[in-house]
N, C-alpha and C positions, 0 to 999 in steps of 0.2 A: 755241673761245672765246677771247679775249684775256685773259692772265693779269694784264696792266696795268691793266684796266679799274676805274674808281672802284667800289668794292663796296656803295656807297650809292645807286647810280643804275642804274635800270632801262632799260637802251638799248634792250631787243627782249625779247619775249615768250619764256621758255625761259631767260633768264639766270640764274645762280645762283651764290652763294658757298658754296664747300666749304671751311671754314675749318679744320676739325680732323678726322682720321681717325686714330686713334692706339690702337695696342694695349697693354694694361697687363697685365703677367705676373703670377701668382701667386707668383713666384720674387723673393727680395730679395738686394741686394748683400750679401755678408759683411761688408765693411767699413763701408760708408755706411748698410746698413740700408734702402736705398730701393730701391723696386721696380724690376725691369726693364721698361721700355717702348719701342716701336718705332713711329715715325710711317710709318704707311702710304699716306699721303694720295698721295706721288709714285707709287706702283705701284698706285693704285686704278683702276680702269675703269669701274664701276658700283656705285651704292649704291642699294638699295630700302629701302622702310619702309613697313609696312601697319598702319594703324589701323582698327579696325571695333567697332562698337557692339554686335556679336554674339559678341565675342572679348575674354576677360578683359584680355589685354595687348597689346603691339605685338610684331610680329616683323620681321624684314629680314634682308638679305645684303649683303655687300660682295665684289664680284668683283675679284680682285688679279691682276696678272702680276708673279711672284715670281723674281727672277735671283738671289737671295742665301738661297733655301732657309730662309726666316724661320719656316715653320711646324714646322721641324725644330730651328734654332738658338734659338729662344725658350724651349722649343717651344710650340706652341698645343695644349692638352689638352681644354679645354672649363672650364677655371677662371679664364680671363682676362676682362677687362673691355674694352670697346671705347668710347673717347671719339669722339663724332662731333657735328658742328656745320654744319648748312647753311642756307640760307634765300634766298628770293628777294631781290635786291640792295633795300636801304632799309627791308627788312620783317623783322618778327621770326619766326623759324622754330624749327627742332629744334635744342637745344642740350642734349646729355647730355655735358658737360665737368663734371670735378670742381671743386668750388666754385661752380658756375654751375647745374649739373642734375644729372643721375643717370645715370651710365655704363651702358651695355647689358652683357648678360651673353653672352658667346661660348658657343655649345652645340654647335656642329658644324662640321665642315670637310667639303666633298662635293667630286666633281666634278673631282678633279685631273688635268690634261691637261699631259703634256710638250708644250713647243713643239718641233716637227719641224725647225725651222730652227735651234733654239739647245736641245740636250739638258740644258744647265745651268738652264734657265728653264722654269717652268710656271705655268699658269693654275689658279685654283682659287676655290671660293666660301666664304666665312667666314660663318657664320649665327649670328644674334643675337637674344636677345630681351629680357625683363624680368627682372631677378633675383628678383622674386615666383613666378616660375614654379619656381625651385627651391626656394624656402621652401616652397611648395604641394606638391611633389613628397615631400619628406622630413618634413612635419609632419601632425599629426592633429589632430583636434578632439574632445575629450571635456569638454564644460564647458556648464553651463546659461546661457541667455541670457535676461533678461526685461525687459520696458518695451518702449520703441519700437525697431523693428527696425534703424533707422540706427545706433543705438548699437551695437548687435552687429556690425555691418558693420564699423564705425569699428576696434571692439577687434580683430576678425579682421585687419585692414588693418595696424594699428600694431603689435600685440603681437609682441615677437620669438620667441615661441614658434609664431607661426602664420605671418603673411606678412613682417613685418619691414620694412614700407615707409615710408620717409621723404618719399615724393611727396605733393603737394597732393591733397587730397581735396574733391570737391563732392557734396553729397548734398541730396537732396529729402526734407523732413519727411514722416512717415507718420503716419497715424491708428491704427495697429496696436498693441496693448499686448496682447503675447503672451508665452509662454514656451517657448522651444526647447531641445531637448536633443538634441545631434548624436551619433550612434552611431558615434563614432571615424570620422568622415568628414573628406575633406581641407577646407582651407579654403575654396577656390573652390566645392566642391560644397556646402559649409554656406551660403556667400553665395547660391548660386542657389537653395537650399531657401528661404532667407530672403526672395529676391526674389519668390518665387511667393506667399509670403503677404502682401507689402506692399501696402498701398492706400494712395493719395495722400491727403494733406490737403485740397488744393484741386480734384481732377479727379476724374471719374466713374470711370474705370478703374483698374486697378492697372497691371500691365504692366510692372514695374520691371526696368531694366536695370542690369547692372555691367560696366563696360568701362573701359579706358584709351586716351586719345588723348594729343597731345602735350602738353595742358595739364596731364595727370594723371588720377587715378582719378574715376570718375563713378557714383553710386548715384542713379538717379533714373526717373521713369516715361516711357514712350515718349510721350505726350500733353503732358508738360512740354517736351520737346523741339519740339513744335508750338504750343505758347502760353506767354504770360508771366504770370505770377501769377494763373493760373486766369480772367484776364479778357478778353484779347485775344490774337489770333493773333501768333507770334513772325516778327517781319520775317526776309526773307530776307538773307543776307550777301554775296552776289554773285550776277551775273546772267551768264547763259551764252546764246548763240545759235548756231545752226547756220547758218554762210555760207562762202562761198569769197571769201576777200580777194585781191585783186590785188595781184601785187608791186608795181607802182606806188604803192600806197598807202602802203608802208613808206618812200618815200623821203622823207627830212627837207624839208620847205619851211618851216622856220622852226619855232622851238620849240614853239609851240603847236600845231601841225600835227603834229608828230612825237609829242607827249605823246598827243594824241588816236589817233594810229594804233597806238601801244604798248597803248593802254587797250582799243581795238578789238580787237586781236589777243588780249589776255588774256581776253577774253570770247568768243573764238571757239571752238567746238567743232570741233577736227579731224576727229573720227569718233564714231560712236555705234551702240550695237546694244542692241536690246530683247530681254529675257528673260520670258517668261511674261506677255505682254500679257493672255493670256485663259487659265484653266486652270480651267473650271468645275467640272468632275467631280471634280477634286482637293479643290478649295475646298469642295465639299458634302460629300464623302466624310470630310474632315477636322474639319469643324464650323464652318467660318468663316461661313457664313450662317444656318446653323440647328442648333440642339443640344437633347437633353434631359438634363439631372443628376437623377438619382435620389441622395438623401442618407437615410443611416440615422444617428440620434442615439441610441447604445444607453442613455445618461443618461435622456433624456426619451423613450425608446422611441416614437421619432417617424419616420415615413419621409416624405419629401416629395418633389416634382417641380418642377422649375425648367425652364421652357422659354426659350431663348434666341433671339430674333428680330432678326436683322442691321438690318432695317429701322427697328424702334424703337430699336434701342440707337445707332444711327449719329447721331441728331440730339442725342443726350445729352452727345457728346464733342467735342472740338476736331479737326478734321483740317486736312490742308495746305490744301484750298479751303475758304473761308468765304462767307458771304452778308454783305456790307457790314460786313466785321470781326467777324462774329458766328458763331456755330455754325451750321452748314448742315444742313438736313432732306434735300435730296434731290440730291447731288452725289456720292453714293456709286458705287461701282464695280460696282453691281448694280442693272440696271435694274428699275422697278417694272412688273412683268407677270406674269399667270397663266400657269402652265405646263401647257399642254395640256390634258386633261381632269381634271387636278387640280382646276382652276378656283381656285388660290390661289397666292400667289407663292412663291418658293423659301423665302424666308425663314420660311415659316409650317410647312415640312416637318420636324418637330423630330426625328423619328427617323431623321434623316441621321446623326446622331452620338449615340451613347447612352453615357452615363456613369454609372457607379456608384460611390461612394464612402462611406466611413463618415465622419461629421462631428461627433464629440463635441466638445462645448463645455466641458464641468467636469471638465478633466484635471487643471489646475493652480489650483485653488481661484480666486484673484482675476483669473488670466490666463486670457484666451480665446483661440482660434484664429478668424481673421477667418472668416465664413460662407463656405463653398465657393461659394455662389452668387453673391457679390461678387467672387470672384477668378477662378476656373478658366475660365468660359465666354468672358467677356469678354477675359481676358488671351490665350487660345487665338485667338479671332477677330483681335483687334488684331496679334498677331504675323504670322498667316497673310496679313492685308491688305498686310502689307509685303513679301510674297514673291510678288506678283503682277506689277503694272507696274512691272519692274525695268528701267531703263536703265544702261549702261555709256558713260560719257562719257571721250573722249580729250582733255585740255585743258591747257595750258602751265601748269607749275609755279606754285602761288600757296601761299607757305609760310603763310599767315594762315588757311586753311581747315582746317576740324577734320571729323572724323568726327562726327556729329550735329548739324551745321549746315544750314540752309536755302538751297537756291538755287533761282533762277528759270531755267528752260531754254524757250527759245522755239524750237519745232520748226515751221518753215513747213509747210503742207500740199503733199504732192507732188502736183503738178499738171502738166500738158503745158507746154513752154517757150512755146507761144503764148499761154497766160494769163498776163499780166503782172502781175495783181493778187496782192500777196503777203498772206497770211492765215495766222495762227497756227492750228495743230491744235487743235480745240477741246477734246479728249479727252486729248491726250498732251503739250501743253505746259502750263506753269504752275510751281506750286512743287513742288519735289522735296526730301525728306529725303537727306542725304548718308549711307548706312550705312557704308562704308568707303572709305579713299584709300589707293590704292597711290601712294607715291612714287617716282619714279625719276630718279636724278641719274646722267646718262651723260656723263663726262669725255671720252670719245672723241669723242663726237657734239657735245659742247660744248651739252646741253640739260638742262634740267630740266621733265620732264614729270609729269603725275599721270593717273591713271584711277580715275574716280569711280563707285561703284556706288550708284545712287541709287533710291528707291522713291517711289511715288505712290499714296496711298490714296484721292484723291477726284479729281472732273474739274473743269475750270473751268465747262465747259457740262453742264447735267443731260443725262445720257443719256434718250433719249426713252421715254416711259411707254407702255403698249400695253393697253388694256382688255380685248380681244378674246383669248380663251383659246387659239385652236389656231393654230399656226404653220402647219402642214399637216394637212389634214383626213384622217384616218385611214380605210381600208377597214373593211368589216363582220369582225369578227373569224370569225363562223362559217365563212365561206369558206376560212378559212385553216387549219382543221384537218383533218389527213389522218392515217389509221393507217398505219404505214410497211409493215405485213404486206400490206394491200390494195394497196399500191404496188407491192410484190414480186411479187404475184401477176399483177396488171396487166402487168408487165414481161415475165413468164414467158410469159404469153399472147400478148402482142404478139410477143414475140420467136419463139414458135412459129408463129405465123402467117405471119410474115416468112419463115420457113426454109421453110414449105410452100410459099408462093407463088412461091418461086424454084426449086422442083425442077420 
């Protein structure tokens, strides 16, 4: 990459600005009192950063080629900070610089390898993460939290005795008014417990997440990622298509043509891989499609049963695919079909997952735990639905994209070359939720690339329904019953007859 390029001009897909990569030591100069620091941008070979909606904090690594033994001279011990700033030219990106953002915490060095051609130089990886991970490690929570759950999460995030975070915090209001007394658990564990109890003010399901991306920390429901204000689907932030771009298309033929080619390249998926496009038995066993919850309330002396039906619940919530910008009833990843001789859909086999819990409501006087029937089954199903149709996309770096955003992925049908008609895959194209992003800034290759792990919980085109029960007609069972002792006797008799006949 040309080091003299205009940092505000995106010349081609994969361009990047790596403005700051700086190690700040825990040590200070005796005379000035200022901290020792080293600019490692010139020796940096590769930078990675991962943000994930199912992970509490961001993590990453810097691979350096060190000919000055900085890891010893500084030294690097795990108490250092890393200032990091990179972006797509002309766009906002990662800014973890003092006074502008929040520097990362260095916590590990690994893979130290001496250069065989230069014994005085070595390559190694510097691992970094969020400082909140350190506070979570050595702090415990033993305090009562009452009222709306989001206020308790904010307290855990901001309090110096817990996570001591100064990063932006985005939350979705809940309709949960409860009292929680953590038993000396760690802050992140306490937040996870709170997340399991949270019910959204505007959405049907709970399913709250707590995660960090480049913008800050988020406490919100999965459904809020898919819709806006509880009334309409959330628009996608970027479009991607799997295509082969010819080299001639990248040649500048005027400013307008060049811009169109850059945008097209930014939208191109270089490669993709699907994970678990179908994992039916696992989904049934874990309770995604159907489950039964038995609750016991010792205060009211009540035992209740609650059945969860995926097909019934699907239409009550927003999903990635919609019907005319409204909730969809039939675009789920479970076809409506009776299974064999059960003569009923999979979603009505409630004993596939059986759960038993105490559900006492009168523990803290005026504060009540949310009923488990409103949280545990729907939350379980919703999370499992995001672990099915997963696709990994390798795309040019776009520092505006965040974990938690929605993208469009246009995947053409795989047809013979003679078929010139281009059409999108009816089930695997469409809107995807970006669950995680792996940012990779490769200085040696001069490229900024991203790996997007995305999930799809519904289909653009409805899966075909089938009213007939049997996929394959079974034989009569009576002909399949055999006593193995009778088979053994028959085997011995047949063997004796064969031996007698050979004499």
